[in-house]
C-alpha positions in Angstrom: 10.4 22.6 -0.6 12.6 25.3 -2.0 9.7 27.5 -3.4 6.3 27.3 -1.7 4.7 28.9 -5.0 6.5 26.5 -7.6 4.3 24.3 -9.9 5.3 21.7 -12.3 2.8 20.5 -15.0 2.7 17.3 -16.5 0.8 17.0 -19.9 -0.2 14.0 -21.6 -0.6 15.0 -25.1 -2.0 11.6 -26.2 -4.9 11.6 -23.6 -8.5 11.9 -24.7 -7.5 10.1 -27.9 -4.9 12.9 -28.9 -7.0 15.8 -27.5 -4.4 16.3 -24.7 -2.2 18.4 -26.7 -4.8 21.2 -27.0 -4.6 21.9 -23.3 -1.0 22.8 -23.1 -1.2 26.5 -24.0 -4.4 27.3 -22.1 -3.2 25.7 -19.0 0.2 27.3 -18.8 -1.5 30.5 -19.5 -4.0 30.3 -16.9 -1.2 29.2 -14.2 1.4 31.9 -15.1 2.1 34.7 -12.9 1.5 32.5 -9.8 5.3 31.9 -9.0 7.8 29.3 -10.7 6.1 27.4 -13.5 7.5 24.6 -15.7 6.2 21.8 -17.6 6.9 18.5 -19.2 5.3 16.2 -21.9 4.9 12.4 -21.7 6.1 10.6 -24.8 6.2 6.9 -23.7 4.8 4.8 -20.8 6.6 5.6 -17.4 7.1 9.2 -18.2 4.1 10.4 -16.0 5.9 8.9 -12.8 9.4 9.9 -13.8 8.5 13.6 -14.5 6.6 13.7 -11.0 9.6 12.2 -9.2 12.0 14.6 -11.0 9.7 17.7 -10.2 9.8 16.9 -6.7 13.6 16.1 -6.6 14.0 19.7 -8.2 12.0 21.3 -5.3 8.5 22.0 -7.0 5.8 22.2 -4.2 3.0 21.2 -6.6 2.7 18.7 -9.3 -0.2 19.3 -11.7 -1.4 16.6 -13.8 -3.4 17.4 -16.9 -5.1 14.4 -18.6 -7.5 11.8 -17.4 -8.0 9.2 -14.4 -4.8 7.1 -15.9 -2.6 10.0 -16.2 -3.5 11.3 -12.9 -3.1 8.0 -11.2 0.5 7.5 -12.8 1.6 11.1 -11.7 0.3 10.3 -8.2 2.3 7.1 -8.1 5.3 9.0 -8.9 4.5 11.9 -6.3 3.8 9.4 -3.7 7.1 7.6 -4.1 9.0 10.8 -4.1 7.3 12.1 -1.1 8.0 9.1 0.9 11.5 10.3 0.9 10.5 13.4 2.6 9.2 14.6 6.0 5.3 14.9 6.2 5.5 18.9 6.3 7.7 19.0 3.1 5.8 17.0 0.7 4.5 17.9 -2.6 0.8 18.6 -3.5 -1.2 17.0 -6.3 -3.0 19.2 -8.6 -5.6 17.9 -11.4 -6.9 19.3 -14.4 -9.2 17.0 -16.7 -8.1 16.6 -20.1 -8.7 13.0 -21.0 -11.4 10.4 -21.6 -12.0 9.4 -18.0 -11.9 12.0 -15.3 -13.8 10.5 -12.6 -11.7 11.1 -9.6 -11.9 14.6 -10.0 -15.8 14.7 -9.5 -15.4 13.6 -5.8 -13.0 16.7 -5.2 -15.3 19.3 -6.8 -13.2 19.6 -10.1 -15.3 20.1 -13.1 -14.7 17.9 -16.0 -15.6 20.5 -18.8 -14.6 24.0 -17.3 -10.9 24.6 -17.8 -11.3 28.0 -16.2 -12.7 26.6 -13.0 -10.3 23.6 -12.9 -7.2 26.0 -13.1 -8.9 28.5 -10.7 -8.7 25.4 -8.2 -5.1 25.0 -8.7 -4.5 28.7 -8.3 -6.6 29.0 -5.2 -4.4 26.4 -3.5 -6.9 24.8 -1.2 -5.7 21.3 -0.2 -7.4 18.0 1.1 -5.4 15.0 2.4 -7.1 11.9 0.9 -6.6 8.2 1.2 -5.4 6.1 -1.7 -5.7 2.4 -2.4 -2.8 0.2 -2.9 -2.6 -3.1 -5.0 0.6 -5.1 -5.7 2.7 -2.1 -4.8 0.9 0.4 -6.8 -1.3 3.1 -5.6 -5.0 3.9 -7.1 -7.0 7.1 -6.5 -10.4 6.1 -7.6 -11.2 2.5 -8.0 -9.8 -1.0 -8.4 -12.2 -3.3 -10.5 -12.6 -6.8 -11.6 -14.8 -8.9 -13.9 -17.3 -7.1 -15.9 -15.6 -3.8 -15.5 -12.5 -5.0 -17.1 -14.4 -6.7 -19.9 -16.0 -3.3 -20.6 -12.4 -1.8 -20.6 -11.0 -4.4 -23.1 -14.1 -3.9 -25.2 -13.6 -0.1 -25.6 -10.1 -0.8 -27.1 -11.7 -1.4 -30.5 -14.2 1.3 -30.5 -12.9 4.4 -32.2 -16.0 6.6 -33.0 -17.0 7.2 -29.3 -15.2 8.7 -26.4 -15.8 9.5 -22.5 -19.3 8.5 -21.2 -20.7 7.5 -24.4 -18.0 5.2 -25.0 -18.2 3.5 -21.5 -22.0 3.2 -21.7 -21.8 1.7 -25.3 -19.2 -1.0 -24.1 -21.2 -1.5 -21.0 -24.3 -2.5 -22.8 -22.4 -4.5 -25.3 -20.8 -6.9 -22.5 -23.9 -7.2 -20.7 -25.2 -10.2 -22.3 -21.9 -11.9 -22.9 -19.6 -11.4 -19.9 -19.7 -15.0 -18.1 -18.7 -13.9 -14.6 -15.8 -15.3 -12.3 -15.5 -17.0 -8.9 -13.3 -15.6 -6.0 -12.8 -16.4 -2.3 -12.7 -12.9 -0.5 -11.8 -11.9 3.0 -12.4 -8.3 4.3 -10.5 -7.1 7.4 -9.7 -10.7 8.2 -13.3 -11.9 7.9 -13.8 -14.7 5.5 -16.9 -14.3 3.0 -16.3 -17.7 1.3 -16.7 -18.4 -2.2 -18.5 -15.5 -4.2 -19.8 -16.0 -7.8 -19.7 -12.6 -9.2 -20.3 -10.5 -12.2 -18.2 -7.6 -11.0 -16.4 -6.6 -8.0 -15.4 -2.8 -7.4 -13.3 -1.6 -4.8 -13.7 2.0 -4.5 -11.8 4.9 -2.9 -14.1 7.5 -4.5 -17.5 7.8 -5.6 -17.7 7.8 -9.4 -16.5 5.5 -12.4 -17.4 5.2 -16.1 -18.5 8.8 -16.2 -22.1 8.6 -15.2 -22.1 5.9 -12.7 -22.0 6.9 -9.1 -20.6 3.4 -8.1 -20.1 4.3 -4.2 -22.4 7.1 -3.2 -21.4 7.3 0.3 -17.6 6.7 -0.3 -15.3 9.2 1.8 -11.8 10.1 0.8 -10.9 10.7 4.3 -12.4 7.8 6.3 -9.6 5.4 5.7 -11.4 2.7 4.3 -12.4 1.4 0.9 -16.0 0.8 -0.2 -16.5 -2.6 -1.6 -19.2 -3.4 -4.1 -20.0 -7.1 -4.9 -22.2 -7.8 -7.9 -23.7 -11.3 -7.8 -23.4 -13.0 -11.3 -27.1 -13.0 -12.7 -29.0 -13.6 -15.8 -29.6 -11.0 -18.4 -32.9 -9.4 -17.3 -31.5 -9.1 -13.7 -28.3 -7.3 -15.0 -30.5 -4.9 -17.1 -32.3 -3.9 -13.8 -29.1 -3.6 -11.9 -27.6 -1.4 -14.7 -30.8 1.0 -14.7 -30.3 1.2 -11.0 -26.6 1.7 -11.3 -27.2 4.8 -13.5 -29.6 6.2 -11.0 -27.1 5.5 -8.0 -29.5 3.2 -6.2 -27.8 -0.2 -7.2 -27.4 -0.9 -3.4 -31.2 -1.6 -3.2 -30.9 -4.7 -5.4 -30.7 -7.9 -3.6 -27.9 -9.0 -5.8 -25.6 -6.0 -4.8 -23.8 -6.1 -1.5 -21.7 -3.1 -0.1 -19.0 -3.2 2.6 -16.3 -1.2 4.0 -12.8 -2.5 4.7 -9.4 -1.3 5.0 -7.9 -4.4 3.7 -9.1 -7.3 1.4 -7.6 -10.6 0.4 -9.0 -12.1 -2.9 -8.1 -15.4 -4.3 -9.5 -16.1 -7.7 -11.0 -19.6 -8.4 -11.5 -21.7 -11.7 -9.1 -19.4 -13.9 -6.5 -20.5 -16.4 -4.4 -17.5 -15.6 -4.1 -14.7 -13.1 -7.0 -12.3 -13.5 -7.0 -8.9 -15.1 -8.0 -6.1 -13.3 -8.1 -2.3 -13.8 -7.0 0.6 -11.5 -8.0 4.0 -12.5 -8.9 2.8 -16.1 -5.6 1.2 -16.7 -5.5 -2.4 -17.4 -3.3 -4.8 -15.3 -2.7 -8.5 -15.1 -2.2 -9.8 -11.7 1.0 -11.6 -10.9 -0.6 -14.7 -9.3 -4.3 -15.8 -8.5 -4.4 -14.0 -5.1 -4.2 -10.4 -4.4 -4.3 -8.0 -1.4 -5.7 -4.5 -1.6 -5.4 -2.1 1.1 -6.1 1.5 1.8 -3.4 4.1 2.8 -5.2 6.8 4.9 -4.4 10.4 4.2 -1.5 9.6 2.0 -1.9 12.3 -0.5 -2.6 16.0 -0.4 -4.5 17.1 -3.3 -5.7 20.6 -4.4 -9.7 20.3 -4.4 -12.7 22.6 -4.7 -13.5 24.5 -1.7 
């Protein structure tokens, strides 16, 4: 990089249902005086990735993303693609500042959601960590890839306008608990076939948290080269309520209906579906290209600024 202290900040002014714009001035004020500093604002889909790639091409050594998990993930995708064209010792670093509805990935890095001073101090301090990322259908994810009930909750949130953040996710989670029918899939983990699984939810976790309060993968390690795979069997309402309560306490893996594994590669074939499955990566909704998906980890792919 041309300037070791250069920072480019990507703001999503629409994150957090429009609250993102309020972070522009305080973040730039907090990061000023620490070398070259420029910024860009997203205006349409794809801007996050484009701005990140352009920043790396212009020689910025750090690209800081201000927003939620979705914004962070998109900036990371642009950064990873740009870094792929550079030698390992000359790759840009990702910084994360919470400014959106969901900021789960930052929790695994010691980045506080509601303390802008501490979050910007982490960026200024420059402590880095090389972390794994997940990859599905050619796109990277930082936090999780989810199927089933998780996606139904996300879809439900689109029509709720009076809640946000953790309250929004909890409300929609309860709303979908009785109505979501479940799904069937054939799974293979690191070449080992698990056969047919009838599931409520399948979470492929790179990090520990999702949905605000849920410690979905308590033992997930961003540096172990593997993904934590949580399989929630389909079950009746009473058992779903029990698992939900355990999930809130982070002890869901003690339930007989929840199985946890670790793998570097998964192959999933969805059964009895009229169309390819929907899935979410870092809170962003996707429609699969077909009924079979492969998910893998990319070890140590990304350097991020983290709390020490």
